[in-house]
N, C-alpha and C positions, 0 to 999 in steps of 0.2 A: 859471021854467019852462024846461026843457031841450028843445030841438028835436031830434028824432031823424029823420034822413033815411032814407027807405026806397027812394029812387031817386036816381040821379045822372045828370043830362043835360048838365051844364056851364052851365046857366042859373041854378043856385042862387046865392044871395048868399053870398059868401065872408066869413069872419070877419075877414080882414086881420091875423090873428095869425101868419101864416106857418106854420101847422100842417100835418100830413100831409093832412087833409081838404081844406084850401085847395089844396094841390098836386094832389090827386086830382081835384077839381072843375075845376081849370085844365087838366088833361089832356083831359077830356071837352069842355070849351069849345073847345080847340084842335082836337081830332080832328073833332068835329061841325062845326066852322067851316072845316075843311080848311086850317088855319093852320100851315104848317110852321115858321115862326118861333116860334109859341107852343109847338109840340112840342119844338123845340130848347131852349127855356128850361125845359121840364118835365123832359126826360131828362138823365141824367148824360152828360157828354161823354167823349170818348176811347174807349179800347178796352174799358172795364169793362162797359158795359151789354149786355144780351142780350134777344132776343125770339124766341119760338117760336110760330108760328101757321100755319094752313092755307094762307096765301097766300105766305108767304116762307120757309117752313121755319125753320131756325135762323139767325138773324142775330146777329152779334157786333160790337159797337162802334157808336157813334152814326152813323158814316158809312154803314154797311150798313143800319142801321135806317132812317135818313132816306131812303135810296134806295128802300126799300119803300114808305114814305109817298108819295114823289114819284111812283112808278109808280101807286099807287092814286089819288092826287089828280089826276094827269095823264090818267087814263083816263076812259072814259065813265060809269063807275059812281059814284053818290053813295051812300055808306054812312053811315047815322045810327044811333047806338046809345044805349041807356039802360042803365046798370048797376043791377042790382036783386038781391034775394034774396041778400044778402051779409053777411059777417062782416068785422070790422075788428079787428086786434090789433096792438099795437106796443110799442116801448120808447123809450128816449131817442134812439136813433140809427137806428131801423128801424121800418117800418110795412108791414103786409101787408093787402091787400084781396082777399078771395076771394068770388066770386059768379058772377052770370050777366049777360050782356048780351042785350038783345032790341032789334030794330030792323028797318030796311029797307035793301035794296040796290036802287037804281033806276037803270036805263039808259034810253035812248030806246026800247028794245024789251022790257025786262023790269022787272017790279016783284016782288020776292020778300021775304018775311019771313025774318029771320035770327035765330039763337039761338046764343050761344057760352057755354061755360064759360070763366071769366076769372080770372086771378090777376095782380095788379100789386103789385110790391114797391118801396117807396121807402126811401131812406136819407138821413140828414141829414149833410151835409158842409159845413163852413164856415158853419154856421147856416142853410143852405137845404135844403129837401126836394127830392130829385130822384128820378125813376123809374130804377131800376136793372135791373129785369127785368119782362117781361110774358110770360105764357103764355096762349094762347087755343086752344080746340078746339071743334069742332062734333061733337056726339054722333050726329047722324042722317046716315047715309051718303048718302042721296039729296040732302039739303040741302047736304052738303059738296060733292058732285059738281056740283050746280047752281051753287053759289056760286063754285067754282073755274072752271067754264066761263064764268060771267058776268064774273069779274074777270080771269082769266088767258087765257081763250079755249080752255082745255083743262083736263083733270083731271090733277093731278100723278101721274105714274107710268103714265098711260094711253098705250098704244101707238097711234100715229096710223095 
């Protein structure tokens, strides 16, 4: 019997084969657990990785990416997401997950549902799968503005 996952939360049992799905699950376990060390183990190190999302714009290199996570984890918001409605495609040295995230963003003053379009690209180097790129976007303008105000205190591009 083959198990086909339809959602990824980070709480799934990993195969321990060191395959791309294990690395993908490990990312969500670290993100939802606000575990920067787990994220560092998941991401490619150095200048190669990149991230593009509504909170940090384009970040290049693990140092810049980790600064974005530190800002999120150090702020009042707790963001929890589940990856769903996805496809998965890969080769010997690359793997792409394309789908959606749904979840919540909770602060002492606000609780909001969030929905993102999400792409995560993993590559295998030295026998280990590491995340090389992430792109996330919010389709709904009102949700994007509310999320940016909640996380950043302002809407990117908004004149004060």
